[in-house]
DSSP file (Angstrom, degrees, kcal/mol; ACC not computed):
  #  RESIDUE AA STRUCTURE BP1 BP2  ACC     N-H-->O    O-->H-N    N-H-->O    O-->H-N    TCO  KAPPA ALPHA  PHI   PSI    X-CA   Y-CA   Z-CA
    1    1 A M              0   0    0      0, 0.0     2,-0.3     0, 0.0     0, 0.0   0.000 360.0 360.0 360.0 122.8  -18.6    5.9   13.9
    2    2 A A        +     0   0    0      2,-0.0     2,-0.2     0, 0.0     0, 0.0  -0.652 360.0  90.0 -98.6 157.5  -19.5    2.8   15.9
    3    3 A G  S    S-     0   0    0     -2,-0.3     2,-0.2     2,-0.0     0, 0.0  -0.620  73.8 -59.3 140.3 163.4  -17.8   -0.5   15.7
    4    4 A K        -     0   0    0     -2,-0.2     2,-1.3     1,-0.1     3,-0.1  -0.478  39.4-133.8 -72.5 142.5  -15.1   -2.7   17.1
    5    5 A K        +     0   0    0     -2,-0.2    -1,-0.1     1,-0.2    -2,-0.0  -0.605  66.7 120.8 -94.6  72.0  -11.6   -1.4   16.8
    6    6 A D        +     0   0    0     -2,-1.3     2,-0.3     2,-0.0    -1,-0.2  -0.005  44.6  98.3-125.3  28.3  -10.1   -4.7   15.5
    7    7 A R        -     0   0    0     -3,-0.1     2,-0.3     2,-0.0     0, 0.0  -0.840  43.2-175.0-119.5 154.9   -8.7   -3.6   12.1
    8    8 A A        -     0   0    0     -2,-0.3     2,-0.4     2,-0.0    -2,-0.0  -0.966  14.5-143.6-142.5 157.2   -5.2   -2.7   10.9
    9    9 A V        +     0   0    0     -2,-0.3     2,-0.4     2,-0.0    -2,-0.0  -0.993  16.7 178.7-125.7 129.9   -3.7   -1.5    7.6
   10   10 A V        +     0   0    0     -2,-0.4     2,-0.4     2,-0.0    -2,-0.0  -0.999   5.5 174.1-130.3 130.1   -0.3   -2.5    6.3
   11   11 A A        -     0   0    0     -2,-0.4     2,-0.5     2,-0.0    -2,-0.0  -0.999  16.0-166.4-137.6 139.7    1.1   -1.3    3.0
   12   12 A V        -     0   0    0     -2,-0.4     2,-0.4     2,-0.0    -2,-0.0  -0.986  12.0-175.8-124.0 119.4    4.5   -1.7    1.3
   13   13 A L        -     0   0    0     -2,-0.5     2,-0.3     8,-0.0     3,-0.2  -0.946   6.6-179.4-115.1 133.6    5.2    0.6   -1.6
   14   14 A S        +     0   0    0     -2,-0.4     3,-0.1     1,-0.2    33,-0.0  -0.818  51.8  53.7-129.5 170.3    8.4    0.2   -3.6
   15   15 A G  S    S+     0   0    0     -2,-0.3     2,-0.3     1,-0.3    -1,-0.2   0.818  77.8 136.9  76.7  32.4   10.0    1.8   -6.6
   16   16 A L        -     0   0    0     -3,-0.2    -1,-0.3     1,-0.0     2,-0.1  -0.752  53.4-122.6-108.9 155.0    9.8    5.3   -5.1
   17   17 A T     >  -     0   0    0     -2,-0.3     4,-2.4    -3,-0.1     5,-0.2  -0.459  36.6-104.1 -81.8 168.1   12.2    8.2   -4.9
   18   18 A S  H  > S+     0   0    0      1,-0.2     4,-2.0     2,-0.2     5,-0.2   0.897 123.4  49.8 -59.9 -41.0   13.2    9.5   -1.5
   19   19 A N  H  > S+     0   0    0      2,-0.2     4,-2.3     1,-0.2    -1,-0.2   0.915 110.3  49.3 -66.1 -43.2   11.0   12.6   -2.0
   20   20 A Q  H  > S+     0   0    0      1,-0.2     4,-2.5     2,-0.2     5,-0.2   0.905 110.2  51.9 -62.5 -41.3    8.0   10.4   -3.1
   21   21 A A  H  X S+     0   0    0     -4,-2.4     4,-2.2     1,-0.2    -1,-0.2   0.907 111.0  46.7 -62.8 -42.5    8.4    8.2    0.0
   22   22 A S  H  X S+     0   0    0     -4,-2.0     4,-2.3     2,-0.2    -1,-0.2   0.884 112.0  50.5 -69.4 -37.3    8.5   11.2    2.3
   23   23 A Q  H  X S+     0   0    0     -4,-2.3     4,-2.3     2,-0.2    -2,-0.2   0.919 112.2  46.8 -65.3 -43.3    5.4   12.8    0.7
   24   24 A I  H  X S+     0   0    0     -4,-2.5     4,-2.3     2,-0.2    -2,-0.2   0.904 111.4  51.8 -65.7 -40.7    3.4    9.5    1.0
   25   25 A S  H  X S+     0   0    0     -4,-2.2     4,-2.2    -5,-0.2    -2,-0.2   0.919 109.9  49.7 -60.2 -44.0    4.5    9.1    4.6
   26   26 A R  H  X S+     0   0    0     -4,-2.3     4,-2.2     1,-0.2    -2,-0.2   0.916 110.5  49.7 -61.4 -44.0    3.4   12.6    5.4
   27   27 A D  H  X S+     0   0    0     -4,-2.3     4,-2.3     1,-0.2    -1,-0.2   0.870 109.4  51.6 -64.6 -37.2    0.0   12.0    3.7
   28   28 A I  H  X S+     0   0    0     -4,-2.3     4,-2.5     2,-0.2    -1,-0.2   0.927 109.7  49.8 -65.0 -44.0   -0.5    8.8    5.6
   29   29 A M  H  X S+     0   0    0     -4,-2.2     4,-2.1     1,-0.2    -2,-0.2   0.904 111.7  48.5 -62.2 -41.0    0.2   10.6    8.9
   30   30 A R  H  X S+     0   0    0     -4,-2.2     4,-1.8     2,-0.2    -1,-0.2   0.913 112.0  48.5 -64.9 -42.7   -2.3   13.3    8.1
   31   31 A S  H  X S+     0   0    0     -4,-2.3     4,-2.9     2,-0.2     5,-0.4   0.898 109.7  52.8 -64.6 -40.3   -5.0   10.8    7.1
   32   32 A K  H  X S+     0   0    0     -4,-2.5     4,-2.5     1,-0.2     7,-0.3   0.924 110.0  47.6 -61.0 -44.9   -4.4    8.9   10.3
   33   33 A E  H  < S+     0   0    0     -4,-2.1    -1,-0.2     1,-0.2    -2,-0.2   0.850 115.4  46.6 -65.2 -33.9   -4.8   12.0   12.4
   34   34 A K  H  < S+     0   0    0     -4,-1.8    -2,-0.2    -5,-0.2    -1,-0.2   0.938 125.9  25.0 -73.1 -48.5   -8.0   12.9   10.5
   35   35 A Y  H  < S+     0   0    0     -4,-2.9    -3,-0.2     1,-0.2    -2,-0.2   0.729 136.7  22.2 -94.5 -24.5   -9.8    9.6   10.5
   36   36 A A    ><  +     0   0    0     -4,-2.5     3,-1.7    -5,-0.4    -1,-0.2  -0.469  61.7 163.1-142.6  66.4   -8.3    7.8   13.6
   37   37 A P  T 3  S+     0   0    0      0, 0.0    28,-1.6     0, 0.0    -1,-0.1   0.740  82.6  45.8 -62.6 -22.2   -6.9   10.4   16.0
   38   38 A F  T 3  S+     0   0    0     26,-0.3    26,-0.3    27,-0.1     2,-0.1   0.417  92.5 105.4 -99.5   1.3   -6.9    7.9   18.9
   39   39 A G    <   -     0   0    0     -3,-1.7     2,-0.3    -7,-0.3    -3,-0.1  -0.362  60.3-140.9 -76.2 160.2   -5.3    5.1   16.8
   40   40 A R        +     0   0    0     23,-0.1     2,-0.3    -2,-0.1    23,-0.2  -0.877  33.0 132.1-120.5 154.6   -1.7    4.1   17.2
   41   41 A G  E     -A   62   0A   0     21,-1.5    21,-3.6    -2,-0.3     2,-0.3  -0.989  39.5-115.9-177.5 179.7    0.8    3.0   14.6
   42   42 A T  E     -A   61   0A   0     -2,-0.3     2,-0.4    19,-0.3    19,-0.2  -0.948  17.1-164.2-132.6 155.5    4.3    3.3   13.1
   43   43 A I  E     +A   60   0A   0     17,-2.1    17,-2.9    -2,-0.3    16,-1.2  -0.998  12.1 172.4-140.1 142.9    5.5    4.5    9.8
   44   44 A A        -     0   0    0     -2,-0.4     2,-0.3    14,-0.2    -2,-0.0  -0.993  12.2-170.2-148.0 151.1    8.9    4.0    8.2
   45   45 A S        +     0   0    0     -2,-0.3     2,-0.3     9,-0.0    -2,-0.0  -0.991  29.7 114.6-140.1 149.6   10.6    4.5    4.9
   46   46 A G        -     0   0    0     -2,-0.3     2,-0.1     0, 0.0     5,-0.1  -0.950  61.4 -22.9 178.9-163.2   14.0    3.3    3.7
   47   47 A M    >   -     0   0    0     -2,-0.3     3,-1.7     1,-0.1     7,-0.2  -0.353  52.8-123.4 -70.1 147.3   15.8    1.1    1.2
   48   48 A M  G >  S+     0   0    0      1,-0.3     3,-1.4     2,-0.2     4,-0.2   0.815 111.0  63.3 -60.9 -30.1   13.9   -1.8   -0.4
   49   49 A S  G 3  S+     0   0    0      1,-0.3    -1,-0.3     2,-0.1     3,-0.2   0.670 102.3  51.0 -69.2 -14.8   16.6   -4.2    0.8
   50   50 A N  G <> S+     0   0    0     -3,-1.7     4,-2.5     1,-0.2    -1,-0.3   0.106  70.7 117.8-108.3  21.0   15.6   -3.3    4.4
   51   51 A V  H <> S+     0   0    0     -3,-1.4     4,-2.5     1,-0.2     5,-0.2   0.901  75.1  52.0 -57.5 -44.2   11.8   -3.8    4.1
   52   52 A G  H  > S+     0   0    0      1,-0.2     4,-1.7    -3,-0.2    -1,-0.2   0.919 112.2  45.3 -59.6 -45.3   11.8   -6.6    6.7
   53   53 A T  H  >>S+     0   0    0      1,-0.2     4,-2.1     2,-0.2     5,-0.5   0.898 111.5  53.0 -65.2 -41.4   13.6   -4.5    9.3
   54   54 A L  H  X5S+     0   0    0     -4,-2.5     4,-1.7     1,-0.2    -2,-0.2   0.906 109.2  49.0 -61.5 -42.0   11.4   -1.5    8.6
   55   55 A L  H  <5S+     0   0    0     -4,-2.5    -1,-0.2    -5,-0.2    -2,-0.2   0.855 111.1  51.2 -66.6 -34.4    8.3   -3.5    9.2
   56   56 A Q  H  <5S+     0   0    0     -4,-1.7    -2,-0.2    -5,-0.2    -1,-0.2   0.886 129.6  10.4 -73.0 -38.8    9.6   -4.9   12.4
   57   57 A R  H  <5S-     0   0    0     -4,-2.1    -3,-0.2    -5,-0.1    -2,-0.2   0.763  83.6-155.7-116.0 -30.3   10.6   -1.7   14.1
   58   58 A G     << -     0   0    0     -4,-1.7   -14,-0.2    -5,-0.5     3,-0.1   0.230  15.0-127.0  67.0 158.3    9.3    1.3   12.2
   59   59 A H  S    S+     0   0    0    -16,-1.2     2,-0.6     1,-0.3   -15,-0.2   0.758  85.6  42.8-110.1 -38.8   11.0    4.7   12.5
   60   60 A K  E    S-A   43   0A   0    -17,-2.9   -17,-2.1     2,-0.0     2,-0.3  -0.945  72.3-142.3-120.7 119.0    8.3    7.2   13.4
   61   61 A M  E     -A   42   0A   0     -2,-0.6     2,-0.7   -19,-0.2   -19,-0.3  -0.584   5.8-157.7 -76.8 135.5    5.6    6.5   15.9
   62   62 A I  E     -A   41   0A   0    -21,-3.6   -21,-1.5    -2,-0.3     2,-0.1  -0.878  24.0-171.1-112.4  95.7    2.2    7.8   15.2
   63   63 A G        -     0   0    0     -2,-0.7     2,-0.2   -23,-0.2   -24,-0.2  -0.320  19.6-112.2 -86.7 167.8    0.5    8.0   18.6
   64   64 A G              0   0    0    -26,-0.3   -26,-0.3    -2,-0.1    -1,-0.1  -0.510 360.0 360.0 -90.9 165.7   -3.0    8.6   19.6
   65   65 A K              0   0    0    -28,-1.6   -27,-0.1    -2,-0.2    -1,-0.1   0.459 360.0 360.0 -78.4 360.0   -4.2   11.7   21.4
């Protein structure tokens, strides 16, 4: 795939159970490794009241190879 690497994806999903949040996080990490193995990012899940903090720092780094 050719093209400039100047894009990002940000998603906030709410109204999930803890199990649903962890499953979705796992699926995002797998998709990232499949489609963008050299891309970098962070992923986080937590309480809805902490969305701002989660977006700022993230909990799990998804690094590139």
